Structures are given as structure tokens and as C-alpha cells.
C-alpha positions in Angstrom: 10.2 -24.4 18.0 9.3 -25.9 21.4 9.9 -23.7 24.5 8.9 -24.3 28.1 7.4 -21.4 30.0 7.5 -22.8 33.6 5.2 -25.8 33.5 3.6 -24.9 30.2 5.0 -26.3 26.9 4.8 -23.6 24.2 5.1 -24.5 20.5 5.9 -21.5 18.2 4.7 -21.9 14.6 6.5 -19.6 12.2 5.6 -21.0 8.7 2.5 -20.8 6.6 2.6 -24.5 5.9 2.5 -25.4 9.6 -0.1 -22.7 10.4 -2.4 -24.3 7.8 -2.2 -27.6 9.8 -2.9 -25.9 13.1 -5.6 -23.5 12.0 -7.3 -25.6 9.3 -6.5 -29.3 9.4 -6.7 -29.4 13.2 -8.6 -26.2 13.8 -11.2 -27.8 16.1 -8.4 -29.1 18.4 -6.8 -25.7 18.5 -10.0 -23.6 18.9 -9.4 -22.8 22.6 -7.4 -19.9 24.0 -4.9 -20.3 26.8 -6.6 -19.5 30.2 -4.7 -16.3 31.0 -5.6 -14.7 34.3 -5.8 -11.1 33.0 -8.3 -12.0 30.2 -10.4 -14.0 32.6 -10.7 -11.2 35.1 -11.1 -8.4 32.6 -13.6 -10.2 30.4 -16.1 -11.3 33.0 -14.8 -14.9 33.4 -14.0 -15.3 29.7 -17.6 -14.5 28.5 -16.4 -12.6 25.5 -15.8 -13.9 21.9 -12.0 -13.6 22.1 -11.3 -15.7 25.2 -14.4 -17.9 25.9 -13.8 -21.6 25.6 -14.8 -23.3 22.3 -18.3 -24.8 22.6 -22.0 -23.9 22.3 -21.8 -20.7 24.2 -18.9 -19.5 22.1 -20.8 -20.4 18.9 -23.8 -18.4 20.1 -22.0 -15.2 20.9 -19.8 -15.4 17.8 -22.9 -15.6 15.7 -24.2 -12.5 17.3 -21.0 -10.7 16.3 -20.9 -12.1 12.8 -24.6 -11.9 11.8 -26.0 -9.0 13.8 -23.2 -6.7 15.0 -20.5 -6.9 12.3 -22.3 -8.0 9.1 -21.6 -6.2 5.9 -25.0 -4.4 6.1 -24.4 -3.3 9.6 -20.9 -2.0 8.9 -22.3 0.0 5.9 -25.0 1.5 8.2 -22.2 3.1 10.2 -20.9 4.8 7.1 -22.3 8.2 8.0 -20.6 8.1 11.4 -17.2 7.3 9.7 -17.7 10.1 7.1 -18.7 12.7 9.7 -15.7 11.9 11.9 -13.4 11.8 8.9 -14.6 15.3 7.9 -13.8 16.6 11.5 -10.4 15.0 11.3 -9.7 17.0 8.1 -10.8 20.2 9.7 -8.4 19.6 12.6 -5.5 19.0 10.2 -6.4 22.1 8.3 -6.1 24.0 11.5 -2.5 22.8 11.8 -1.8 23.7 8.2 -3.0 27.3 8.8 -0.4 27.8 11.6 2.3 25.7 9.9 2.3 23.3 12.9 3.2 19.6 12.8 0.2 17.2 13.0 0.2 14.7 15.8 -1.2 11.9 13.7 -1.3 9.4 16.5 -3.5 11.6 18.7 -5.8 12.7 15.9 -6.3 9.2 14.6 -6.9 7.9 18.1 -9.5 10.6 18.7 -11.3 9.9 15.5 -11.3 6.2 16.1 -12.6 6.6 19.6 -15.5 8.7 18.4 -16.4 6.2 15.7 -16.3 3.3 18.2 -18.4 5.2 20.8 -21.0 6.3 18.3 -21.2 2.8 16.8 -21.5 1.3 20.2 -23.6 3.8 22.2 -25.0 6.2 19.6 -23.4 9.3 20.9 -20.0 10.9 21.5 -19.3 9.5 25.0 -15.6 10.1 24.4 -16.3 13.8 25.0 -17.6 13.1 28.5 -15.4 12.4 31.5 -16.6 8.8 31.7 -15.9 8.3 28.0 -12.4 9.6 28.2 -11.8 7.4 31.3 -13.2 4.4 29.5 -10.8 4.8 26.6 -7.9 5.2 29.1 -9.1 1.9 30.8 -9.1 0.1 27.5 -5.5 1.1 27.0 -4.7 -0.1 30.5 -6.5 -3.3 29.6 -4.3 -3.8 26.6 -1.2 -3.3 28.7 -2.3 -5.8 31.3 -3.1 -8.6 28.9 0.3 -8.0 27.2 2.2 -8.4 30.5 3.7 -11.7 31.5 1.9 -13.0 34.6 4.2 -15.6 36.1 1.2 -17.5 37.7 -0.1 -18.4 34.3 3.0 -20.5 33.7 4.2 -21.4 37.2 1.0 -21.6 39.3 2.8 -22.0 42.7 4.4 -18.6 42.1 1.0 -16.9 41.6 1.4 -15.1 44.9 3.9 -12.8 43.1 1.0 -11.0 41.4 -0.2 -9.9 44.9 3.2 -8.7 45.9 4.1 -6.7 42.7 0.6 -5.1 42.4 -0.5 -7.0 39.2 -3.6 -8.5 40.9 -4.6 -5.2 42.3 -4.3 -3.4 38.9 -6.4 -6.1 37.2 -9.1 -5.9 39.9 -9.2 -2.1 39.9 -9.4 -1.9 36.1 -12.1 -4.6 35.9 -14.2 -2.8 38.5 -13.9 0.6 36.9 -14.7 -0.8 33.4 -17.8 -2.6 34.9 -19.0 0.6 36.6 -18.9 2.6 33.4 -20.6 -0.1 31.3 -23.3 -0.6 33.9 -24.0 3.1 34.0 -24.3 3.2 30.2 -26.6 0.2 30.1 -28.8 1.6 32.8 -29.1 4.9 31.0 -30.1 3.2 27.8 -32.7 1.0 29.6 -34.2 4.1 31.3 -34.3 5.9 28.0 -36.0 3.1 26.2 -38.6 2.8 29.0 -39.2 6.6 29.0 -39.9 6.5 25.2 -42.3 3.6 25.6 -40.3 1.2 23.4 -41.4 -2.4 23.4 -39.1 -5.4 23.5 -37.6 -6.1 20.1 -39.0 -3.0 18.5 -36.5 -1.8 15.9 -35.1 1.7 16.0 -34.2 3.8 13.0 -30.5 3.5 13.7 -29.4 0.7 15.9 -26.0 0.8 17.7 -24.2 -2.2 19.2 -25.8 -1.6 22.6 -29.3 -1.7 21.1 -28.6 -5.0 19.4 -27.2 -6.6 22.6 -30.0 -5.3 24.8 -32.7 -6.6 22.5 -31.1 -10.1 22.6 -30.6 -9.8 26.4 -34.4 -9.0 26.8 -35.5 -11.8 24.6 -33.0 -14.6 25.4 -32.8 -15.9 28.9 -29.5 -17.6 28.3 -27.8 -14.2 27.8 -26.9 -12.5 31.0 -25.8 -9.0 31.8 -22.1 -9.9 32.1 -22.2 -11.3 28.5 -23.5 -7.9 27.2 -20.6 -6.2 28.9 -18.0 -8.7 27.8 -19.1 -8.3 24.2 -18.9 -4.5 24.5 -15.4 -4.9 25.9 -14.5 -7.0 22.8 -15.8 -4.2 20.5 -13.6 -1.6 22.1 -10.5 -3.8 22.5 -10.7 -5.0 18.9 -11.7 -1.6 17.4 -9.7 1.1 19.1 -6.0 0.6 19.4 -5.8 -1.9 16.6 -7.2 0.4 13.9 -5.4 3.5 15.2 -2.1 1.6 15.4 -2.5 0.3 11.8 -3.2 3.7 10.4 -0.2 5.2 12.2 2.0 2.5 10.7 0.6 3.0 7.2 1.3 6.8 7.4 4.8 6.1 8.7 5.5 3.7 5.8 4.2 6.2 3.3 6.4 9.0 4.7 9.4 6.6 4.4 8.4 5.8 0.8 7.5 9.0 -1.0 7.1 7.2 -4.3 4.4 5.0 -2.9 2.6 8.0 -1.3 2.7 9.9 -4.6 1.2 6.9 -6.4 -1.5 6.5 -3.8 -2.4 10.2 -3.9 -2.6 10.0 -7.7 -5.0 7.1 -7.5 -7.2 8.7 -4.8 -7.4 12.1 -6.4 -8.0 10.5 -9.8 -11.0 8.6 -8.5 -12.5 11.4 -6.3 -11.7 14.2 -8.7 -13.3 17.5 -7.4 -15.8 15.9 -5.1 -15.8 17.1 -1.5 -16.8 13.8 0.0 -15.4 10.3 -0.6 -18.1 7.7 -0.9 -18.1 3.9 -0.5 -18.3 3.5 -4.3 -15.1 5.6 -4.6 -13.3 3.4 -2.1 -14.2 0.3 -4.1 -12.2 1.6 -7.1 -9.0 2.3 -5.1 -7.1 -0.9 -5.8 -3.7 0.5 -4.9 -4.9 1.8 -1.6 -6.2 -1.7 -0.7 -2.7 -3.0 -1.7 -1.0 -0.4 0.6 -3.2 -1.5 3.6 -2.5 -5.2 2.9 1.3 -4.6 2.7 1.2 -2.7 6.0 -0.8 -5.5 7.6 1.8 -8.0 6.4 4.7 -6.0 7.9 2.9 -4.7 10.9 0.2 -7.1 12.0 -1.9 -5.7 14.8 -1.6 -8.8 16.9 1.8 -10.5 15.9 1.1 -13.7 17.9 -2.1 -15.8 17.9 -2.2 -18.0 21.0 -4.1 -21.4 20.8 -4.4 -24.3 23.1 -4.2 -28.0 22.2 -7.4 -29.7 23.6 -6.1 -33.2 23.0 -2.9 -35.1 21.8 -2.3 -34.5 18.1 0.4 -35.0 15.5 1.7 -31.9 13.6 4.2 -32.4 10.8 5.2 -35.8 12.2 5.7 -34.4 15.8 3.6 -35.4 18.8 2.0 -32.4 20.4 0.5 -33.1 23.8 -2.8 -31.9 25.1 -2.4 -28.6 27.0 0.4 -27.4 24.8 0.2 -23.7 24.1 0.5 -23.0 20.4 1.8 -19.5 19.4 1.2 -18.8 15.7 3.8 -16.2 14.8 1.9 -14.1 12.3 4.7 -11.5 12.1 7.3 -14.1 11.0 4.8 -15.8 8.6 4.3 -12.4 6.9 8.1 -12.2 6.3 8.8 -15.8 5.3 11.2 -16.0 2.4 9.5 -19.0 0.8 6.3 -16.9 0.4 7.5 -13.4 -0.2 10.1 -11.7 -2.4 12.2 -9.1 -0.5 9.9 -9.7 2.6 11.4 -6.8 4.6 10.6 -4.2 1.9 7.4 -2.1 1.8 6.1 -2.9 -1.7 2.3 -2.7 -2.1 2.7 -3.6 -5.8 3.1 -7.3 -4.7 -0.7 -7.3 -3.9 -1.7 -5.8 -7.3 -3.1 -8.5 -9.6 -2.8 -10.9 -6.8 -5.6 -13.1 -5.2 -3.9 -13.0 -1.8 -6.2 -11.5 0.8 -6.4 -11.4 4.6 -9.8 -13.1 4.9 -8.1 -16.3 6.2 -7.8 -18.5 3.1 -4.1 -17.6 2.4 -2.1 -18.9 5.3 1.0 -16.9 4.3 -1.0 -13.7 5.1 -3.2 -13.9 8.2 -3.0 -10.6 10.1 -6.6 -11.1 11.3 -6.1 -14.8 12.1 -8.1 -17.5 10.5 -10.3 -20.5 11.2 -12.8 -20.5 14.0 -10.8 -18.0 16.0 -10.3 -15.6 13.1 -11.2 -11.9 13.9 -14.9 -11.2 13.0 -14.2 -7.5 12.7 -12.3 -7.4 9.4 -15.1 -5.5 7.5 -15.4 -2.9 10.3 -11.6 -2.3 10.6 -11.0 -2.1 6.8 -14.0 0.3 6.3 -12.5 2.8 8.8 -8.9 2.4 7.6 -9.9 2.9 3.9 -12.0 6.0 4.5 -9.5 7.8 6.8 -6.5 7.0 4.6 -8.3 8.1 1.4 -9.2 11.5 3.1 -5.6 12.0 4.3 -4.3 11.3 0.7 -6.9 13.4 -1.1 -6.9 16.5 1.0 -3.2 16.9 1.9 0.4 16.5 0.9 2.7 15.1 3.6 6.3 15.6 4.7 8.4 14.9 7.8 9.0 17.9 10.1 12.3 19.5 11.1 14.1 18.3 8.0 14.0 14.6 9.0 14.9 12.4 6.0 12.5 9.5 5.3 15.3 7.0 5.9 15.8 8.4 9.4 12.2 8.1 10.6 12.2 6.2 13.8 10.2 2.9 13.2 11.0 1.2 16.6 8.2 -1.0 17.8 7.0 -1.1 21.4 6.6 -4.4 23.3 3.2 -5.7 24.2 0.3 -7.6 22.7 -0.4 -5.0 20.0 2.9 -3.2 19.2 2.8 0.4 18.1 5.5 3.0 17.3 7.6 3.9 20.3 7.8 7.5 19.0 4.4 9.0 18.0 4.2 10.1 14.4 4.4 13.8 13.7 4.1 15.1 10.1 3.7 18.3 8.2 0.5 18.6 6.2 0.0 21.1 3.3 -2.7 21.7 0.7 -2.0 20.1 -2.7 -0.6 22.5 -5.3 
């Protein structure tokens, strides 16, 4: 479907077959992102992995993400952090059980995820400090700004409207405040390393993301300070709201489908048995849980649209696509395509059992993390957190809706924006298994 947003032609792709042509056959030609003003301003002139132009610089920083920050070994090294924060989540829910109070799952999951991201990035619970709380608020403002339509991106001569309606000021203020906090954190770490007498490149017992980036910064003259900050912004943008939102949607679908929840609880409790703590080995055995997560990502992809930009003229399915055309891959629609899915609007995790379909980018009818050169490098990190949190919620508690709400009446309205969440936060009653 070809639309025209001002002076920009926008081609919407809503089928797996066409997505394969765009993101595999012609992936190189569509490896750039559209130059949105908000992303450029908030990501240090597009120095981050998400929005930087395709080329040698992008290859270098993506390799840092894939090989050093988000490798399987590195994700496993953060396992203790995830387990500690999951145990604290369980304690907070138990406090609600004791007083028969509904659990605000959105708030608790957001708090847990914020702690995991801060500890993985900076090695401590910054989210308990004023600067930490402010930073998480700024990341949410960031997500709101990049999800807004800025008319100047599509009709350049109307760019002045951003100055009149306050959009430009909000971007400038948010970018400045994010930079101030990141600069403070970096300076604190550099002073700490100097005080301890660390030498350049000397490995620490437990490295966080900031350690990795500062080691590269100290050794590689081509990596500047803004790049360090831009990559840290990527970590928080990709790892906070997206994981929290997915977990809230999963719990919402389970509460709407008690049969699925019972089946999942049976699997989790059967694997873990009487053990107090869930291990990585336990999670590997939970096939139905993995199917539940996949089915949720099919119905509720974190980022429903994946924008690309045509670098040169190309032919797609016999149609001429001009250079400069914005390509919007509709991941939400592809996940509900009738040709690929039976009863696509139904929540049926069983469809993924005994199925080779996965979200690693090879199955184009199921690409919630994108695919190709611009696919999300944080799949392992996101799934590791979701699996552990969900397994704990299923093992430790039984769940029901409060105030006599029937499953079919649970409000599932989606918000607008780049990463839609539930309009109404999820409240649920937890109880100890009988």
C-alpha cells in the first residue's frame, strides 16, 4: 500500500512474502532508517545502533553490541542479577497476598526491569537514586517523543511548527537532561577506576555495559564519548519499556485464558518441583512457556512497525520503488496474516509446539524482533528476563482478576505510539497455590 506523507512516499508492507523481499533479498538497499528529527536529536546525531546510517561505523558499533555486550555468555553472566530481582518481585507480591490487595503488575514489572537494566548497565541500583528515577522517566519521555508525528520530517517547509507547539523544546530539554545524567555516571566510573588504580583494558570480575564501553573508548580513538552515551541510550530504550510491556501483555492474555495459565503453571511447577529458585537449566525445559511468549509476541509485537529507507531505485514484486521511499514493515499485520496462521486473532500457544517457527529472523511470518541487518541484537537479553520473571509468577502464585471481573471483560485496549502498551494498567489478585 503506497501512501504519501507530505513529500515522502511511504510504502506499507503487510505480508511475509513481501517482507522477505525487503528484509532479505534487498536487505542492503533497505538497511537505512528514515532520518527522523527526534531520533537524531536524542541519539547524539544518530550515533546509536538503532538509527545510525548503514556503513562502516554502524558495523563497528553493532559488532560491539552483538559480540561484547549482548553475547550469550554476557547475557548468562547477568543471571544472578535477574534472579535476585525476581526474588524481590516475589516478596513484594507476597506482601500484597498477605493483605488481600490487588497487585499492580505494570508497576512491579517496570520496577524489576528498571533494576535489572541499571545493574547490568552500571553495576548498581541507580534506579533507587533521584537521578536514576529521573533517567527512567526521561526514557519514557524519549519513547513518547519518537512516537509522535513531527510534521517537519514529512513536510520540511512546515518544520517551524515544532518551534511553535513546543515539540523542539521538549526534544532539546530531554536530550540535555539525558546527557547530563549519563555524563555524571561516566565521570563517576572513571574516577572510581582511577582511584582503584585500574589500568586500561584490565578486566574486572563482573563487567557491566559501562565497563565494556569505557574499555573500548580508552583503547579505540575512533570511538568518542557521544558514541558511549548513544549506545547506553540504546540499551535502556530497547530493554526497559519493551520487556515490561511484553510481560504485562503476557499476563493479560493468561488471565483472559485460564486454561492456558493452568497448563503453563502445571509445566513450570512440574519442572521446578519443590526447589525455591528457578535455574537456567529449568527454563530450558519449559517448552510451553516459550510457546506462550512466542504467541504473545505474535499478537503484541513490541514495535509493530519497522521503518526502513530505500537507498536506491529497486523493484519489489514487479513494482518500481524509488530511492528515498520510506518502507514500513507492518509486523503486527504479518503476525495475523491468514495465509500464515490459523485463527490468527486467537491466543493459542499450542501453535508453536512441535513447530520450528522462531523469532530469530529466519521465519518472515513471525518477526517481532525484526530481521536482517537491522534486526534487534537484544533477543537473548529480552527473552532471558521474560522467561525468568514469567516462570516465577507461575510457580509461586495463582492469579485471578479483581473485583469479580470476568476474563472476557478484561480491557485489552492498546495505546498509540511506537511501542503500544495497555491503556489500562493490569491489576490482578495473587494467591498462594493450594
